[in-house]
PDB file of the backbone (N, CA, C, O) and the ligand in Angstrom, with CONECT records:
HET     ZN  A 101       1
ATOM      1  N   MET A   1     116.932  81.019 103.970  1.00  0.00           N
ATOM      2  CA  MET A   1     115.907  82.045 104.051  1.00  0.00           C
ATOM      3  C   MET A   1     115.848  82.581 105.474  1.00  0.00           C
ATOM      4  O   MET A   1     115.860  81.798 106.423  1.00  0.00           O
ATOM      5  N   LYS A   2     115.786  83.875 105.639  1.00  0.00           N
ATOM      6  CA  LYS A   2     115.753  84.514 106.944  1.00  0.00           C
ATOM      7  C   LYS A   2     114.316  84.812 107.349  1.00  0.00           C
ATOM      8  O   LYS A   2     113.571  85.460 106.615  1.00  0.00           O
ATOM      9  N   LYS A   3     113.941  84.329 108.528  1.00  0.00           N
ATOM     10  CA  LYS A   3     112.599  84.582 109.036  1.00  0.00           C
ATOM     11  C   LYS A   3     112.555  85.990 109.611  1.00  0.00           C
ATOM     12  O   LYS A   3     113.368  86.336 110.468  1.00  0.00           O
ATOM     13  N   ILE A   4     111.614  86.801 109.146  1.00  0.00           N
ATOM     14  CA  ILE A   4     111.550  88.187 109.626  1.00  0.00           C
ATOM     15  C   ILE A   4     110.291  88.489 110.428  1.00  0.00           C
ATOM     16  O   ILE A   4     110.182  89.544 111.052  1.00  0.00           O
ATOM     17  N   PHE A   5     109.325  87.543 110.407  1.00  0.00           N
ATOM     18  CA  PHE A   5     108.084  87.795 111.138  1.00  0.00           C
ATOM     19  C   PHE A   5     107.415  86.472 111.456  1.00  0.00           C
ATOM     20  O   PHE A   5     107.420  85.565 110.623  1.00  0.00           O
ATOM     21  N   HIS A   6     106.843  86.342 112.638  1.00  0.00           N
ATOM     22  CA  HIS A   6     106.134  85.126 113.013  1.00  0.00           C
ATOM     23  C   HIS A   6     104.730  85.490 113.474  1.00  0.00           C
ATOM     24  O   HIS A   6     104.545  86.419 114.260  1.00  0.00           O
ATOM     25  N   PHE A   7     103.744  84.750 112.979  1.00  0.00           N
ATOM     26  CA  PHE A   7     102.361  84.966 113.386  1.00  0.00           C
ATOM     27  C   PHE A   7     101.622  83.643 113.297  1.00  0.00           C
ATOM     28  O   PHE A   7     101.652  82.982 112.259  1.00  0.00           O
ATOM     29  N   ASP A   8     100.959  83.253 114.375  1.00  0.00           N
ATOM     30  CA  ASP A   8     100.152  82.038 114.370  1.00  0.00           C
ATOM     31  C   ASP A   8      98.712  82.408 114.066  1.00  0.00           C
ATOM     32  O   ASP A   8      98.022  82.970 114.916  1.00  0.00           O
ATOM     33  N   SER A   9      98.252  82.098 112.860  1.00  0.00           N
ATOM     34  CA  SER A   9      96.854  82.382 112.519  1.00  0.00           C
ATOM     35  C   SER A   9      95.961  81.287 113.077  1.00  0.00           C
ATOM     36  O   SER A   9      96.402  80.150 113.247  1.00  0.00           O
ATOM     37  N   PRO A  10      94.691  81.625 113.366  1.00  0.00           N
ATOM     38  CA  PRO A  10      93.774  80.607 113.895  1.00  0.00           C
ATOM     39  C   PRO A  10      93.645  79.438 112.914  1.00  0.00           C
ATOM     40  O   PRO A  10      93.510  79.640 111.708  1.00  0.00           O
ATOM     41  N   ALA A  11      93.687  78.228 113.442  1.00  0.00           N
ATOM     42  CA  ALA A  11      93.624  77.042 112.586  1.00  0.00           C
ATOM     43  C   ALA A  11      92.194  76.589 112.332  1.00  0.00           C
ATOM     44  O   ALA A  11      91.958  75.720 111.493  1.00  0.00           O
ATOM     45  N   ASP A  12      91.238  77.172 113.050  1.00  0.00           N
ATOM     46  CA  ASP A  12      89.844  76.746 112.930  1.00  0.00           C
ATOM     47  C   ASP A  12      89.262  77.110 111.564  1.00  0.00           C
ATOM     48  O   ASP A  12      89.548  78.183 111.034  1.00  0.00           O
ATOM     49  N   PRO A  13      88.442  76.218 110.993  1.00  0.00           N
ATOM     50  CA  PRO A  13      87.755  76.582 109.748  1.00  0.00           C
ATOM     51  C   PRO A  13      86.755  77.700 110.027  1.00  0.00           C
ATOM     52  O   PRO A  13      86.345  77.901 111.170  1.00  0.00           O
ATOM     53  N   TYR A  14      86.367  78.420 108.988  1.00  0.00           N
ATOM     54  CA  TYR A  14      85.414  79.510 109.171  1.00  0.00           C
ATOM     55  C   TYR A  14      84.477  79.598 107.980  1.00  0.00           C
ATOM     56  O   TYR A  14      84.773  79.080 106.903  1.00  0.00           O
ATOM     57  N   ILE A  15      83.347  80.258 108.183  1.00  0.00           N
ATOM     58  CA  ILE A  15      82.410  80.563 107.098  1.00  0.00           C
ATOM     59  C   ILE A  15      82.603  82.038 106.769  1.00  0.00           C
ATOM     60  O   ILE A  15      82.491  82.896 107.644  1.00  0.00           O
ATOM     61  N   ALA A  16      82.891  82.327 105.512  1.00  0.00           N
ATOM     62  CA  ALA A  16      83.138  83.714 105.109  1.00  0.00           C
ATOM     63  C   ALA A  16      81.823  84.482 105.014  1.00  0.00           C
ATOM     64  O   ALA A  16      80.816  83.957 104.539  1.00  0.00           O
ATOM     65  N   ASP A  17      81.847  85.726 105.471  1.00  0.00           N
ATOM     66  CA  ASP A  17      80.669  86.598 105.362  1.00  0.00           C
ATOM     67  C   ASP A  17      80.451  87.022 103.916  1.00  0.00           C
ATOM     68  O   ASP A  17      79.321  87.286 103.504  1.00  0.00           O
ATOM     69  N   ALA A  18      81.526  87.086 103.152  1.00  0.00           N
ATOM     70  CA  ALA A  18      81.434  87.486 101.745  1.00  0.00           C
ATOM     71  C   ALA A  18      82.772  87.246 101.062  1.00  0.00           C
ATOM     72  O   ALA A  18      83.823  87.236 101.702  1.00  0.00           O
ATOM     73  N   ALA A  19      82.713  87.055  99.766  1.00  0.00           N
ATOM     74  CA  ALA A  19      83.915  87.146  98.940  1.00  0.00           C
ATOM     75  C   ALA A  19      83.874  88.551  98.360  1.00  0.00           C
ATOM     76  O   ALA A  19      82.880  88.945  97.751  1.00  0.00           O
ATOM     77  N   LEU A  20      84.939  89.302  98.543  1.00  0.00           N
ATOM     78  CA  LEU A  20      84.936  90.698  98.128  1.00  0.00           C
ATOM     79  C   LEU A  20      86.062  90.932  97.114  1.00  0.00           C
ATOM     80  O   LEU A  20      87.246  90.789  97.421  1.00  0.00           O
ATOM     81  N   LEU A  21      85.653  91.293  95.907  1.00  0.00           N
ATOM     82  CA  LEU A  21      86.616  91.571  94.835  1.00  0.00           C
ATOM     83  C   LEU A  21      86.832  93.077  94.750  1.00  0.00           C
ATOM     84  O   LEU A  21      85.884  93.834  94.540  1.00  0.00           O
ATOM     85  N   CYS A  22      88.074  93.509  94.912  1.00  0.00           N
ATOM     86  CA  CYS A  22      88.359  94.942  94.813  1.00  0.00           C
ATOM     87  C   CYS A  22      89.750  95.174  94.245  1.00  0.00           C
ATOM     88  O   CYS A  22      90.557  94.252  94.133  1.00  0.00           O
ATOM     89  N   CYS A  23      90.009  96.426  93.890  1.00  0.00           N
ATOM     90  CA  CYS A  23      91.277  96.821  93.290  1.00  0.00           C
ATOM     91  C   CYS A  23      92.381  96.853  94.361  1.00  0.00           C
ATOM     92  O   CYS A  23      92.112  97.047  95.547  1.00  0.00           O
ATOM     93  N   PHE A  24      93.604  96.662  93.919  1.00  0.00           N
ATOM     94  CA  PHE A  24      94.728  96.694  94.861  1.00  0.00           C
ATOM     95  C   PHE A  24      95.219  98.109  95.170  1.00  0.00           C
ATOM     96  O   PHE A  24      96.195  98.281  95.901  1.00  0.00           O
ATOM     97  N   ASP A  25      94.550  99.113  94.621  1.00  0.00           N
ATOM     98  CA  ASP A  25      94.954 100.509  94.800  1.00  0.00           C
ATOM     99  C   ASP A  25      94.927 100.896  96.280  1.00  0.00           C
ATOM    100  O   ASP A  25      93.885 100.809  96.930  1.00  0.00           O
ATOM    101  N   HIS A  26      96.046 101.311  96.791  1.00  0.00           N
ATOM    102  CA  HIS A  26      96.164 101.651  98.213  1.00  0.00           C
ATOM    103  C   HIS A  26      95.187 102.754  98.627  1.00  0.00           C
ATOM    104  O   HIS A  26      94.751 102.782  99.778  1.00  0.00           O
ATOM    105  N   ARG A  27      94.837 103.657  97.715  1.00  0.00           N
ATOM    106  CA  ARG A  27      93.979 104.796  98.061  1.00  0.00           C
ATOM    107  C   ARG A  27      92.592 104.376  98.525  1.00  0.00           C
ATOM    108  O   ARG A  27      91.919 105.147  99.209  1.00  0.00           O
ATOM    109  N   ILE A  28      92.144 103.163  98.168  1.00  0.00           N
ATOM    110  CA  ILE A  28      90.781 102.750  98.545  1.00  0.00           C
ATOM    111  C   ILE A  28      90.759 101.825  99.757  1.00  0.00           C
ATOM    112  O   ILE A  28      89.683 101.408 100.188  1.00  0.00           O
ATOM    113  N   ASN A  29      91.920 101.495 100.315  1.00  0.00           N
ATOM    114  CA  ASN A  29      91.974 100.552 101.447  1.00  0.00           C
ATOM    115  C   ASN A  29      91.050 100.958 102.593  1.00  0.00           C
ATOM    116  O   ASN A  29      90.280 100.143 103.100  1.00  0.00           O
ATOM    117  N   ARG A  30      91.136 102.213 102.991  1.00  0.00           N
ATOM    118  CA  ARG A  30      90.338 102.668 104.127  1.00  0.00           C
ATOM    119  C   ARG A  30      88.844 102.574 103.812  1.00  0.00           C
ATOM    120  O   ARG A  30      88.053 102.135 104.647  1.00  0.00           O
ATOM    121  N   ALA A  31      88.469 102.987 102.612  1.00  0.00           N
ATOM    122  CA  ALA A  31      87.055 102.937 102.219  1.00  0.00           C
ATOM    123  C   ALA A  31      86.546 101.499 102.198  1.00  0.00           C
ATOM    124  O   ALA A  31      85.419 101.233 102.616  1.00  0.00           O
ATOM    125  N   VAL A  32      87.364 100.579 101.717  1.00  0.00           N
ATOM    126  CA  VAL A  32      86.957  99.170 101.668  1.00  0.00           C
ATOM    127  C   VAL A  32      86.767  98.640 103.085  1.00  0.00           C
ATOM    128  O   VAL A  32      85.790  97.945 103.365  1.00  0.00           O
ATOM    129  N   ARG A  33      87.697  98.965 103.974  1.00  0.00           N
ATOM    130  CA  ARG A  33      87.572  98.509 105.370  1.00  0.00           C
ATOM    131  C   ARG A  33      86.317  99.097 106.024  1.00  0.00           C
ATOM    132  O   ARG A  33      85.593  98.392 106.727  1.00  0.00           O
ATOM    133  N   LYS A  34      86.061 100.389 105.792  1.00  0.00           N
ATOM    134  CA  LYS A  34      84.865 101.028 106.362  1.00  0.00           C
ATOM    135  C   LYS A  34      83.599 100.400 105.809  1.00  0.00           C
ATOM    136  O   LYS A  34      82.642 100.165 106.547  1.00  0.00           O
ATOM    137  N   PHE A  35      83.593 100.127 104.500  1.00  0.00           N
ATOM    138  CA  PHE A  35      82.432  99.492 103.868  1.00  0.00           C
ATOM    139  C   PHE A  35      82.156  98.134 104.513  1.00  0.00           C
ATOM    140  O   PHE A  35      81.016  97.817 104.851  1.00  0.00           O
ATOM    141  N   MET A  36      83.213  97.339 104.679  1.00  0.00           N
ATOM    142  CA  MET A  36      83.035  96.009 105.267  1.00  0.00           C
ATOM    143  C   MET A  36      82.492  96.118 106.687  1.00  0.00           C
ATOM    144  O   MET A  36      81.595  95.368 107.073  1.00  0.00           O
ATOM    145  N   LYS A  37      83.034  97.048 107.458  1.00  0.00           N
ATOM    146  CA  LYS A  37      82.572  97.214 108.836  1.00  0.00           C
ATOM    147  C   LYS A  37      81.100  97.601 108.853  1.00  0.00           C
ATOM    148  O   LYS A  37      80.317  97.056 109.631  1.00  0.00           O
ATOM    149  N   LYS A  38      80.725  98.551 107.988  1.00  0.00           N
ATOM    150  CA  LYS A  38      79.336  99.014 107.915  1.00  0.00           C
ATOM    151  C   LYS A  38      78.388  97.889 107.494  1.00  0.00           C
ATOM    152  O   LYS A  38      77.236  97.843 107.927  1.00  0.00           O
ATOM    153  N   GLN A  39      78.882  96.992 106.653  1.00  0.00           N
ATOM    154  CA  GLN A  39      78.070  95.871 106.175  1.00  0.00           C
ATOM    155  C   GLN A  39      78.110  94.674 107.135  1.00  0.00           C
ATOM    156  O   GLN A  39      77.440  93.669 106.897  1.00  0.00           O
ATOM    157  N   GLY A  40      78.882  94.778 108.206  1.00  0.00           N
ATOM    158  CA  GLY A  40      78.989  93.681 109.166  1.00  0.00           C
ATOM    159  C   GLY A  40      79.806  92.514 108.660  1.00  0.00           C
ATOM    160  O   GLY A  40      79.631  91.381 109.109  1.00  0.00           O
ATOM    161  N   ILE A  41      80.695  92.787 107.729  1.00  0.00           N
ATOM    162  CA  ILE A  41      81.548  91.729 107.169  1.00  0.00           C
ATOM    163  C   ILE A  41      82.826  91.650 108.003  1.00  0.00           C
ATOM    164  O   ILE A  41      83.711  92.499 107.902  1.00  0.00           O
ATOM    165  N   GLU A  42      82.894  90.604 108.830  1.00  0.00           N
ATOM    166  CA  GLU A  42      84.054  90.439 109.714  1.00  0.00           C
ATOM    167  C   GLU A  42      85.035  89.411 109.179  1.00  0.00           C
ATOM    168  O   GLU A  42      86.232  89.482 109.458  1.00  0.00           O
ATOM    169  N   ARG A  43      84.524  88.448 108.404  1.00  0.00           N
ATOM    170  CA  ARG A  43      85.385  87.389 107.861  1.00  0.00           C
ATOM    171  C   ARG A  43      85.242  87.360 106.339  1.00  0.00           C
ATOM    172  O   ARG A  43      84.553  86.493 105.801  1.00  0.00           O
ATOM    173  N   PRO A  44      85.881  88.291 105.647  1.00  0.00           N
ATOM    174  CA  PRO A  44      85.800  88.289 104.179  1.00  0.00           C
ATOM    175  C   PRO A  44      86.880  87.399 103.570  1.00  0.00           C
ATOM    176  O   PRO A  44      87.959  87.225 104.138  1.00  0.00           O
ATOM    177  N   ASP A  45      86.575  86.853 102.432  1.00  0.00           N
ATOM    178  CA  ASP A  45      87.618  86.281 101.587  1.00  0.00           C
ATOM    179  C   ASP A  45      87.922  87.378 100.574  1.00  0.00           C
ATOM    180  O   ASP A  45      87.130  87.639  99.669  1.00  0.00           O
ATOM    181  N   LEU A  46      89.060  88.007 100.735  1.00  0.00           N
ATOM    182  CA  LEU A  46      89.422  89.144  99.886  1.00  0.00           C
ATOM    183  C   LEU A  46      90.089  88.666  98.603  1.00  0.00           C
ATOM    184  O   LEU A  46      91.012  87.852  98.621  1.00  0.00           O
ATOM    185  N   ILE A  47      89.596  89.194  97.497  1.00  0.00           N
ATOM    186  CA  ILE A  47      90.207  88.940  96.195  1.00  0.00           C
ATOM    187  C   ILE A  47      90.666  90.310  95.707  1.00  0.00           C
ATOM    188  O   ILE A  47      89.864  91.105  95.217  1.00  0.00           O
ATOM    189  N   ILE A  48      91.928  90.571  95.840  1.00  0.00           N
ATOM    190  CA  ILE A  48      92.460  91.907  95.583  1.00  0.00           C
ATOM    191  C   ILE A  48      93.373  91.851  94.364  1.00  0.00           C
ATOM    192  O   ILE A  48      94.447  91.249  94.392  1.00  0.00           O
ATOM    193  N   VAL A  49      92.921  92.489  93.304  1.00  0.00           N
ATOM    194  CA  VAL A  49      93.682  92.505  92.050  1.00  0.00           C
ATOM    195  C   VAL A  49      93.563  93.890  91.397  1.00  0.00           C
ATOM    196  O   VAL A  49      92.635  94.640  91.698  1.00  0.00           O
ATOM    197  N   ALA A  50      94.472  94.217  90.532  1.00  0.00           N
ATOM    198  CA  ALA A  50      94.410  95.486  89.812  1.00  0.00           C
ATOM    199  C   ALA A  50      93.102  95.564  89.029  1.00  0.00           C
ATOM    200  O   ALA A  50      92.813  94.698  88.202  1.00  0.00           O
ATOM    201  N   GLY A  51      92.318  96.598  89.293  1.00  0.00           N
ATOM    202  CA  GLY A  51      91.058  96.792  88.561  1.00  0.00           C
ATOM    203  C   GLY A  51      89.826  96.268  89.266  1.00  0.00           C
ATOM    204  O   GLY A  51      88.723  96.703  88.938  1.00  0.00           O
ATOM    205  N   GLY A  52      89.952  95.365  90.210  1.00  0.00           N
ATOM    206  CA  GLY A  52      88.794  94.828  90.933  1.00  0.00           C
ATOM    207  C   GLY A  52      87.719  94.314  89.989  1.00  0.00           C
ATOM    208  O   GLY A  52      87.977  93.413  89.190  1.00  0.00           O
ATOM    209  N   ALA A  53      86.516  94.873  90.069  1.00  0.00           N
ATOM    210  CA  ALA A  53      85.369  94.423  89.270  1.00  0.00           C
ATOM    211  C   ALA A  53      85.625  94.513  87.762  1.00  0.00           C
ATOM    212  O   ALA A  53      85.017  93.786  86.977  1.00  0.00           O
ATOM    213  N   LYS A  54      86.513  95.395  87.375  1.00  0.00           N
ATOM    214  CA  LYS A  54      86.802  95.568  85.952  1.00  0.00           C
ATOM    215  C   LYS A  54      87.373  94.273  85.329  1.00  0.00           C
ATOM    216  O   LYS A  54      87.257  94.057  84.123  1.00  0.00           O
ATOM    217  N   THR A  55      87.974  93.440  86.145  1.00  0.00           N
ATOM    218  CA  THR A  55      88.532  92.192  85.630  1.00  0.00           C
ATOM    219  C   THR A  55      87.441  91.252  85.126  1.00  0.00           C
ATOM    220  O   THR A  55      87.692  90.392  84.282  1.00  0.00           O
ATOM    221  N   LEU A  56      86.208  91.426  85.659  1.00  0.00           N
ATOM    222  CA  LEU A  56      85.087  90.608  85.192  1.00  0.00           C
ATOM    223  C   LEU A  56      84.352  91.295  84.047  1.00  0.00           C
ATOM    224  O   LEU A  56      83.945  90.645  83.085  1.00  0.00           O
ATOM    225  N   ALA A  57      84.183  92.630  84.157  1.00  0.00           N
ATOM    226  CA  ALA A  57      83.426  93.378  83.150  1.00  0.00           C
ATOM    227  C   ALA A  57      84.215  93.570  81.851  1.00  0.00           C
ATOM    228  O   ALA A  57      83.654  93.478  80.760  1.00  0.00           O
ATOM    229  N   SER A  58      85.489  93.831  81.974  1.00  0.00           N
ATOM    230  CA  SER A  58      86.341  94.083  80.802  1.00  0.00           C
ATOM    231  C   SER A  58      87.697  93.421  80.997  1.00  0.00           C
ATOM    232  O   SER A  58      88.703  94.106  81.181  1.00  0.00           O
ATOM    233  N   PRO A  59      87.731  92.094  80.960  1.00  0.00           N
ATOM    234  CA  PRO A  59      89.005  91.414  81.203  1.00  0.00           C
ATOM    235  C   PRO A  59      90.033  91.738  80.111  1.00  0.00           C
ATOM    236  O   PRO A  59      89.691  91.891  78.938  1.00  0.00           O
ATOM    237  N   ARG A  60      91.282  91.836  80.526  1.00  0.00           N
ATOM    238  CA  ARG A  60      92.367  92.142  79.582  1.00  0.00           C
ATOM    239  C   ARG A  60      92.732  90.926  78.735  1.00  0.00           C
ATOM    240  O   ARG A  60      93.285  91.061  77.644  1.00  0.00           O
ATOM    241  N   ASN A  61      92.416  89.734  79.250  1.00  0.00           N
ATOM    242  CA  ASN A  61      92.700  88.498  78.510  1.00  0.00           C
ATOM    243  C   ASN A  61      91.784  87.389  79.028  1.00  0.00           C
ATOM    244  O   ASN A  61      91.062  87.597  80.003  1.00  0.00           O
ATOM    245  N   ASP A  62      91.800  86.240  78.407  1.00  0.00           N
ATOM    246  CA  ASP A  62      90.925  85.128  78.810  1.00  0.00           C
ATOM    247  C   ASP A  62      91.278  84.607  80.207  1.00  0.00           C
ATOM    248  O   ASP A  62      90.400  84.184  80.959  1.00  0.00           O
ATOM    249  N   PHE A  63      92.543  84.641  80.537  1.00  0.00           N
ATOM    250  CA  PHE A  63      92.993  84.109  81.814  1.00  0.00           C
ATOM    251  C   PHE A  63      92.437  84.893  82.999  1.00  0.00           C
ATOM    252  O   PHE A  63      92.050  84.311  84.013  1.00  0.00           O
ATOM    253  N   GLU A  64      92.400  86.223  82.862  1.00  0.00           N
ATOM    254  CA  GLU A  64      92.043  87.078  83.993  1.00  0.00           C
ATOM    255  C   GLU A  64      90.654  86.747  84.554  1.00  0.00           C
ATOM    256  O   GLU A  64      90.503  86.550  85.760  1.00  0.00           O
ATOM    257  N   GLN A  65      89.642  86.687  83.681  1.00  0.00           N
ATOM    258  CA  GLN A  65      88.274  86.420  84.128  1.00  0.00           C
ATOM    259  C   GLN A  65      88.164  85.019  84.739  1.00  0.00           C
ATOM    260  O   GLN A  65      87.519  84.839  85.772  1.00  0.00           O
ATOM    261  N   ASP A  66      88.790  84.036  84.104  1.00  0.00           N
ATOM    262  CA  ASP A  66      88.756  82.670  84.637  1.00  0.00           C
ATOM    263  C   ASP A  66      89.403  82.599  86.016  1.00  0.00           C
ATOM    264  O   ASP A  66      88.899  81.919  86.911  1.00  0.00           O
ATOM    265  N   PHE A  67      90.520  83.303  86.183  1.00  0.00           N
ATOM    266  CA  PHE A  67      91.226  83.291  87.465  1.00  0.00           C
ATOM    267  C   PHE A  67      90.335  83.857  88.572  1.00  0.00           C
ATOM    268  O   PHE A  67      90.233  83.270  89.649  1.00  0.00           O
ATOM    269  N   ILE A  68      89.691  84.998  88.308  1.00  0.00           N
ATOM    270  CA  ILE A  68      88.839  85.626  89.326  1.00  0.00           C
ATOM    271  C   ILE A  68      87.647  84.730  89.658  1.00  0.00           C
ATOM    272  O   ILE A  68      87.321  84.543  90.830  1.00  0.00           O
ATOM    273  N   LEU A  69      87.005  84.182  88.647  1.00  0.00           N
ATOM    274  CA  LEU A  69      85.854  83.316  88.895  1.00  0.00           C
ATOM    275  C   LEU A  69      86.255  82.067  89.679  1.00  0.00           C
ATOM    276  O   LEU A  69      85.481  81.579  90.502  1.00  0.00           O
ATOM    277  N   GLU A  70      87.445  81.551  89.432  1.00  0.00           N
ATOM    278  CA  GLU A  70      87.921  80.398  90.193  1.00  0.00           C
ATOM    279  C   GLU A  70      88.159  80.778  91.663  1.00  0.00           C
ATOM    280  O   GLU A  70      87.902  79.978  92.562  1.00  0.00           O
ATOM    281  N   GLN A  71      88.643  81.981  91.897  1.00  0.00           N
ATOM    282  CA  GLN A  71      88.822  82.442  93.278  1.00  0.00           C
ATOM    283  C   GLN A  71      87.477  82.520  93.994  1.00  0.00           C
ATOM    284  O   GLN A  71      87.377  82.146  95.163  1.00  0.00           O
ATOM    285  N   VAL A  72      86.446  83.001  93.309  1.00  0.00           N
ATOM    286  CA  VAL A  72      85.103  83.076  93.896  1.00  0.00           C
ATOM    287  C   VAL A  72      84.590  81.663  94.175  1.00  0.00           C
ATOM    288  O   VAL A  72      84.042  81.395  95.245  1.00  0.00           O
ATOM    289  N   ARG A  73      84.771  80.763  93.210  1.00  0.00           N
ATOM    290  CA  ARG A  73      84.328  79.371  93.414  1.00  0.00           C
ATOM    291  C   ARG A  73      85.038  78.736  94.612  1.00  0.00           C
ATOM    292  O   ARG A  73      84.420  78.005  95.386  1.00  0.00           O
ATOM    293  N   MET A  74      86.325  79.012  94.761  1.00  0.00           N
ATOM    294  CA  MET A  74      87.070  78.452  95.902  1.00  0.00           C
ATOM    295  C   MET A  74      86.565  79.016  97.223  1.00  0.00           C
ATOM    296  O   MET A  74      86.498  78.294  98.218  1.00  0.00           O
ATOM    297  N   SER A  75      86.209  80.302  97.245  1.00  0.00           N
ATOM    298  CA  SER A  75      85.655  80.898  98.459  1.00  0.00           C
ATOM    299  C   SER A  75      84.344  80.201  98.832  1.00  0.00           C
ATOM    300  O   SER A  75      84.102  79.898 100.001  1.00  0.00           O
ATOM    301  N   ILE A  76      83.510  79.954  97.832  1.00  0.00           N
ATOM    302  CA  ILE A  76      82.235  79.267  98.066  1.00  0.00           C
ATOM    303  C   ILE A  76      82.480  77.836  98.549  1.00  0.00           C
ATOM    304  O   ILE A  76      81.853  77.380  99.505  1.00  0.00           O
ATOM    305  N   ARG A  77      83.389  77.140  97.884  1.00  0.00           N
ATOM    306  CA  ARG A  77      83.656  75.740  98.217  1.00  0.00           C
ATOM    307  C   ARG A  77      84.338  75.588  99.583  1.00  0.00           C
ATOM    308  O   ARG A  77      83.962  74.721 100.372  1.00  0.00           O
ATOM    309  N   LEU A  78      85.333  76.426  99.857  1.00  0.00           N
ATOM    310  CA  LEU A  78      86.125  76.260 101.076  1.00  0.00           C
ATOM    311  C   LEU A  78      85.499  76.920 102.298  1.00  0.00           C
ATOM    312  O   LEU A  78      85.664  76.444 103.421  1.00  0.00           O
ATOM    313  N   HIS A  79      84.773  78.030 102.074  1.00  0.00           N
ATOM    314  CA  HIS A  79      84.275  78.805 103.214  1.00  0.00           C
ATOM    315  C   HIS A  79      82.781  79.077 103.141  1.00  0.00           C
ATOM    316  O   HIS A  79      82.279  79.991 103.795  1.00  0.00           O
ATOM    317  N   GLN A  80      82.059  78.272 102.331  1.00  0.00           N
ATOM    318  CA  GLN A  80      80.590  78.348 102.235  1.00  0.00           C
ATOM    319  C   GLN A  80      80.090  79.795 102.035  1.00  0.00           C
ATOM    320  O   GLN A  80      79.048  80.170 102.573  1.00  0.00           O
ATOM    321  N   THR A  81      80.809  80.575 101.286  1.00  0.00           N
ATOM    322  CA  THR A  81      80.443  81.971 101.041  1.00  0.00           C
ATOM    323  C   THR A  81      79.109  82.073 100.319  1.00  0.00           C
ATOM    324  O   THR A  81      78.884  81.410  99.306  1.00  0.00           O
ATOM    325  N   LYS A  82      78.218  82.920 100.856  1.00  0.00           N
ATOM    326  CA  LYS A  82      76.884  83.080 100.262  1.00  0.00           C
ATOM    327  C   LYS A  82      76.753  84.396  99.496  1.00  0.00           C
ATOM    328  O   LYS A  82      75.820  84.573  98.712  1.00  0.00           O
ATOM    329  N   ARG A  83      77.693  85.319  99.726  1.00  0.00           N
ATOM    330  CA  ARG A  83      77.576  86.649  99.137  1.00  0.00           C
ATOM    331  C   ARG A  83      78.882  87.022  98.447  1.00  0.00           C
ATOM    332  O   ARG A  83      79.970  86.822  98.988  1.00  0.00           O
ATOM    333  N   VAL A  84      78.752  87.568  97.244  1.00  0.00           N
ATOM    334  CA  VAL A  84      79.923  88.046  96.508  1.00  0.00           C
ATOM    335  C   VAL A  84      79.723  89.532  96.242  1.00  0.00           C
ATOM    336  O   VAL A  84      78.692  89.948  95.714  1.00  0.00           O
ATOM    337  N   ILE A  85      80.714  90.320  96.612  1.00  0.00           N
ATOM    338  CA  ILE A  85      80.655  91.772  96.414  1.00  0.00           C
ATOM    339  C   ILE A  85      81.769  92.152  95.445  1.00  0.00           C
ATOM    340  O   ILE A  85      82.932  91.810  95.657  1.00  0.00           O
ATOM    341  N   VAL A  86      81.404  92.862  94.380  1.00  0.00           N
ATOM    342  CA  VAL A  86      82.415  93.329  93.424  1.00  0.00           C
ATOM    343  C   VAL A  86      82.472  94.848  93.500  1.00  0.00           C
ATOM    344  O   VAL A  86      81.440  95.520  93.483  1.00  0.00           O
ATOM    345  N   MET A  87      83.667  95.373  93.581  1.00  0.00           N
ATOM    346  CA  MET A  87      83.851  96.812  93.755  1.00  0.00           C
ATOM    347  C   MET A  87      84.752  97.371  92.663  1.00  0.00           C
ATOM    348  O   MET A  87      85.688  96.723  92.192  1.00  0.00           O
ATOM    349  N   SER A  88      84.430  98.600  92.282  1.00  0.00           N
ATOM    350  CA  SER A  88      85.320  99.361  91.423  1.00  0.00           C
ATOM    351  C   SER A  88      85.444 100.746  92.050  1.00  0.00           C
ATOM    352  O   SER A  88      84.728 101.061  93.000  1.00  0.00           O
ATOM    353  N   HIS A  89      86.331 101.559  91.534  1.00  0.00           N
ATOM    354  CA  HIS A  89      86.485 102.896  92.126  1.00  0.00           C
ATOM    355  C   HIS A  89      86.848 103.891  91.028  1.00  0.00           C
ATOM    356  O   HIS A  89      87.343 103.527  89.962  1.00  0.00           O
ATOM    357  N   SER A  90      86.582 105.162  91.331  1.00  0.00           N
ATOM    358  CA  SER A  90      86.924 106.212  90.374  1.00  0.00           C
ATOM    359  C   SER A  90      88.440 106.376  90.310  1.00  0.00           C
ATOM    360  O   SER A  90      89.154 106.012  91.245  1.00  0.00           O
ATOM    361  N   ASP A  91      88.907 106.911  89.231  1.00  0.00           N
ATOM    362  CA  ASP A  91      90.335 107.168  89.013  1.00  0.00           C
ATOM    363  C   ASP A  91      91.182 105.905  89.043  1.00  0.00           C
ATOM    364  O   ASP A  91      92.363 105.950  89.390  1.00  0.00           O
ATOM    365  N   CYS A  92      90.579 104.777  88.679  1.00  0.00           N
ATOM    366  CA  CYS A  92      91.349 103.527  88.637  1.00  0.00           C
ATOM    367  C   CYS A  92      92.284 103.574  87.422  1.00  0.00           C
ATOM    368  O   CYS A  92      91.866 103.906  86.313  1.00  0.00           O
ATOM    369  N   ALA A  93      93.520 103.244  87.647  1.00  0.00           N
ATOM    370  CA  ALA A  93      94.515 103.303  86.572  1.00  0.00           C
ATOM    371  C   ALA A  93      94.311 102.221  85.508  1.00  0.00           C
ATOM    372  O   ALA A  93      94.848 102.322  84.405  1.00  0.00           O
ATOM    373  N   THR A  94      93.529 101.183  85.845  1.00  0.00           N
ATOM    374  CA  THR A  94      93.327 100.112  84.865  1.00  0.00           C
ATOM    375  C   THR A  94      92.240 100.487  83.881  1.00  0.00           C
ATOM    376  O   THR A  94      91.928  99.709  82.980  1.00  0.00           O
TER     377      THR A  94
HETATM  378 ZN    ZN A 101      92.054 100.639  90.756  1.00  0.00          ZN2+
END
């Protein structure tokens, strides 16, 4: 395997400001970043999947909803997350 990039991430544990569920659609990246900045969210646990909040409201299968909820539980367990934000957007292909 060829190494193409090296980055040392901080090893210190952290408390997440929020777990944020959003769509993977590139068109909303800037809006999501601006929203987080405006809300003072500096250390989010990002859960980025096709459809974002739609995966909880209208899951395509039994696995999808369980997977997302487990990600939220892990954020709470590992990073003491107190706030969960679910986002959807217009013109979502899902
Ligand atoms: Zn979308």
